[in-house]
PLY file of the C-alpha trace (Angstrom):
ply
format ascii 1.0
element vertex 139
property float x
property float y
property float z
element edge 138
property int vertex1
property int vertex2
end_header
-0.43 0.04 0.08
1.05 3.61 -0.40
0.41 5.50 2.45
1.84 8.89 1.38
0.43 12.60 0.91
0.95 14.89 -2.57
1.13 18.18 -3.66
3.26 18.78 -0.61
7.04 18.88 -0.62
9.23 15.69 0.28
8.86 15.07 4.01
5.86 17.16 4.70
2.43 16.03 5.80
-0.75 18.37 5.67
-1.30 19.07 9.41
-3.48 16.28 10.45
-2.73 13.77 7.77
-1.85 11.43 10.27
-5.52 11.36 11.97
-7.00 11.39 8.35
-4.96 8.21 7.25
-6.20 6.30 11.08
-9.81 7.18 9.43
-8.86 5.93 6.16
-7.52 2.26 7.29
-10.60 2.10 10.09
-12.82 2.91 7.15
-11.11 -0.07 5.57
-10.90 -2.48 8.17
-14.94 -2.09 8.87
-15.55 -3.37 5.10
-14.12 -6.75 6.14
-11.35 -6.25 3.32
-14.15 -4.90 0.25
-12.29 -1.26 0.38
-8.37 -1.82 -0.88
-7.89 2.15 -1.22
-9.26 5.35 0.27
-8.09 8.89 -0.08
-8.96 12.46 1.35
-8.54 15.02 -1.12
-9.52 18.83 -1.71
-12.48 19.89 -4.26
-9.54 21.03 -6.47
-7.39 17.90 -6.69
-5.25 17.94 -3.95
-4.08 14.69 -1.82
-4.91 15.41 2.08
-4.04 11.83 2.86
-4.04 8.47 1.22
-4.28 4.39 1.70
-3.62 3.56 -2.05
-2.86 0.35 -3.51
0.93 0.42 -4.93
1.31 1.88 -8.55
-1.50 4.24 -8.15
-0.24 8.15 -8.74
-2.15 9.74 -5.71
-1.83 13.19 -7.45
-3.30 11.25 -10.82
-5.94 10.18 -8.75
-7.21 13.05 -6.79
-7.47 15.28 -10.28
-9.35 12.70 -11.58
-11.47 12.47 -8.49
-11.92 16.05 -8.25
-12.97 16.23 -11.67
-15.22 13.76 -11.70
-16.74 15.34 -8.83
-16.71 18.59 -10.26
-19.13 17.49 -13.62
-20.99 15.47 -11.00
-22.20 18.68 -9.40
-22.09 20.92 -12.57
-25.24 17.94 -13.43
-26.68 17.62 -10.63
-27.47 21.28 -10.35
-28.49 21.34 -13.91
-30.76 19.03 -13.85
-32.16 20.60 -9.99
-31.43 17.59 -8.17
-30.24 19.59 -5.05
-26.83 19.12 -3.52
-24.53 16.38 -4.38
-23.69 13.82 -1.74
-21.92 10.97 -3.65
-20.96 9.41 -6.66
-20.10 5.62 -8.01
-18.45 5.06 -10.68
-18.09 0.81 -11.09
-16.34 -1.15 -13.15
-16.26 -4.78 -14.28
-13.50 -5.23 -11.44
-14.80 -3.21 -8.52
-16.48 0.28 -7.76
-14.95 3.81 -6.88
-16.98 5.51 -4.91
-16.55 9.16 -4.04
-18.51 10.96 -0.97
-18.61 14.86 0.37
-17.07 15.29 3.58
-17.82 18.80 4.38
-17.02 22.44 2.42
-14.12 21.61 -0.07
-13.26 17.59 1.30
-13.84 14.35 -0.64
-13.56 11.19 0.51
-12.66 8.60 -2.52
-13.18 4.87 -2.11
-12.07 1.85 -4.22
-14.00 -1.09 -3.56
-13.43 -4.77 -4.52
-15.36 -6.49 -6.97
-18.72 -8.19 -5.59
-18.15 -5.85 -2.22
-21.55 -5.69 -0.08
-22.16 -1.98 -1.51
-24.50 -1.25 1.03
-22.21 -1.67 3.73
-19.31 0.42 1.45
-21.96 3.49 1.47
-22.59 3.33 5.52
-19.17 2.92 6.46
-17.97 5.15 3.86
-20.37 8.22 5.14
-19.47 7.42 8.35
-15.85 8.18 7.35
-16.69 11.13 5.80
-18.70 12.93 8.35
-15.47 11.97 10.74
-13.11 13.55 8.48
-15.10 16.23 8.22
-15.09 16.85 12.01
-11.38 16.21 12.06
-10.54 18.89 9.19
-12.73 21.47 10.30
-11.78 21.12 14.32
-9.16 24.39 15.26
-6.57 22.73 17.05
0 1
1 2
2 3
3 4
4 5
5 6
6 7
7 8
8 9
9 10
10 11
11 12
12 13
13 14
14 15
15 16
16 17
17 18
18 19
19 20
20 21
21 22
22 23
23 24
24 25
25 26
26 27
27 28
28 29
29 30
30 31
31 32
32 33
33 34
34 35
35 36
36 37
37 38
38 39
39 40
40 41
41 42
42 43
43 44
44 45
45 46
46 47
47 48
48 49
49 50
50 51
51 52
52 53
53 54
54 55
55 56
56 57
57 58
58 59
59 60
60 61
61 62
62 63
63 64
64 65
65 66
66 67
67 68
68 69
69 70
70 71
71 72
72 73
73 74
74 75
75 76
76 77
77 78
78 79
79 80
80 81
81 82
82 83
83 84
84 85
85 86
86 87
87 88
88 89
89 90
90 91
91 92
92 93
93 94
94 95
95 96
96 97
97 98
98 99
99 100
100 101
101 102
102 103
103 104
104 105
105 106
106 107
107 108
108 109
109 110
110 111
111 112
112 113
113 114
114 115
115 116
116 117
117 118
118 119
119 120
120 121
121 122
122 123
123 124
124 125
125 126
126 127
127 128
128 129
129 130
130 131
131 132
132 133
133 134
134 135
135 136
136 137
137 138
C-alpha cells in the first residue's frame, strides 16, 4: 500500500495527515476487506492523505476524482437535484465511490468486485463525517 500524501514538498505532511490516514484505515478495516484503497482530497484535487494500492499515483487519482466530482456537481445542478452527496462509478473490476466530506473535502473509496455496496456506502458516509469533523476542528 502506498500511504503517502501528495502535492507537498518531500517530508512535509498535511497537519492532520496522520489522523486522516487513521480514519481511512479504519474505513478499510470496517468493510471486511471490501475497500482496498481510500483517499481524502480537496475538491480542487489536492491530496490530504491516502492509503492507495501500489502503483496508483495519488496526484493523478486526486485530480481525476476532483474532475469527476466537478462534472457530477454541474450535472446535478443542471437537472435541479439539489446538492451532490456521492458519486458511484462501477467497473468490471470493482467500484469507486466519491463522497462529500464537508466543504471542499472529498472521500474517494475503491471497492473490490462483489463488495457489499450497502455496507461500503454506510461506512464511507461515517468516515466522511469523521473526516469533516477532523478537518474543521481548530487545534
